[in-house]
C-alpha positions in Angstrom: 38.9 -59.7 4.6 42.4 -58.4 3.4 43.5 -55.3 4.2 42.8 -53.8 0.8 39.4 -54.6 0.9 38.9 -53.5 4.3 40.4 -50.2 2.8 37.9 -50.1 -0.3 35.5 -51.1 1.7 36.2 -47.7 4.1 36.9 -45.6 1.3 33.3 -46.7 -0.1 31.6 -45.7 3.1 33.8 -42.5 3.6 32.6 -41.8 -0.4 28.9 -42.1 1.0 28.9 -40.0 3.6 30.8 -37.1 1.8 28.0 -37.8 -0.9 25.5 -37.6 1.6 27.2 -34.1 3.1 27.4 -32.9 -0.3 23.9 -33.4 -0.8 23.0 -31.7 2.0 25.1 -28.7 1.5 23.8 -28.6 -2.0 20.3 -28.9 -0.4 20.9 -25.9 1.8 22.1 -23.7 -0.4 19.5 -24.0 -2.9 16.8 -23.4 -0.2 18.8 -20.4 0.9 19.4 -18.8 -3.0 15.6 -19.7 -3.5 14.8 -17.4 -0.4 16.8 -15.0 -1.7 15.4 -14.7 -4.8 12.4 -14.7 -3.8 12.9 -11.8 -1.5 14.4 -10.0 -4.7 11.4 -11.0 -6.1 9.2 -9.4 -3.9 11.0 -6.5 -3.8 10.8 -6.3 -7.4 7.4 -5.8 -7.2 7.4 -3.3 -4.5 9.2 -1.4 -6.6 7.0 -1.6 -9.4 4.3 -0.4 -7.4 6.2 2.4 -6.3 7.4 3.5 -9.9 3.4 3.2 -11.1 2.6 5.7 -8.6 5.1 7.8 -9.4 4.3 7.9 -13.1 0.6 8.4 -12.0 1.7 11.4 -10.0 3.9 12.5 -12.8 1.1 12.4 -15.5 -1.4 14.1 -13.0 1.4 16.7 -12.4 2.0 17.3 -16.1 -1.7 17.7 -16.7 -1.9 20.0 -14.0 1.4 22.3 -15.4 -0.7 21.9 -19.2 -3.3 23.6 -17.6 -2.1 26.3 -15.8 0.2 27.1 -19.3 -2.9 27.0 -21.4 -4.8 29.3 -18.8 -1.5 31.5 -18.9 -1.3 31.8 -22.6 -5.4 32.5 -22.8 -4.7 35.6 -20.1 -1.8 37.0 -22.5 -4.3 36.9 -24.9 -6.7 38.4 -23.7 -4.4 41.1 -21.8 -3.0 41.8 -26.0 -6.5 41.8 -27.4 -7.6 44.0 -24.2 -4.8 46.7 -25.2 -5.3 46.6 -29.0 -9.1 47.3 -28.5 -7.8 50.2 -26.1 -5.2 51.7 -28.6 -8.0 51.2 -31.4 -10.7 53.1 -29.2 -8.3 55.7 -28.3 -7.1 56.0 -32.6 -11.0 56.3 -33.5 -11.4 59.1 -30.7 -8.7 61.1 -32.1 -9.8 60.8 -35.4 -13.3 61.8 -34.7 -12.1 64.8 -32.6 -10.2 66.3 -35.8 
């Protein structure tokens, strides 16, 4: 074997080793990225669940506040109606007295 042929053979061996090293590195990187993506997906699922619970709680709080507003407006109408009835009764009492 000539020196050139020996160098070509050495280069082929080195290239094969380099290809194996690159493939191993790529597999390791792919596995690491896959694990990170799974962790991110799990975190997103947890966040979605928390958002759903918060939306439910917010919806319940809005219903309670709407009910309180409705009762407050009914109470104010009741007070105004009572005041108008009192004023009307007083006016009738004064008109009868004359």
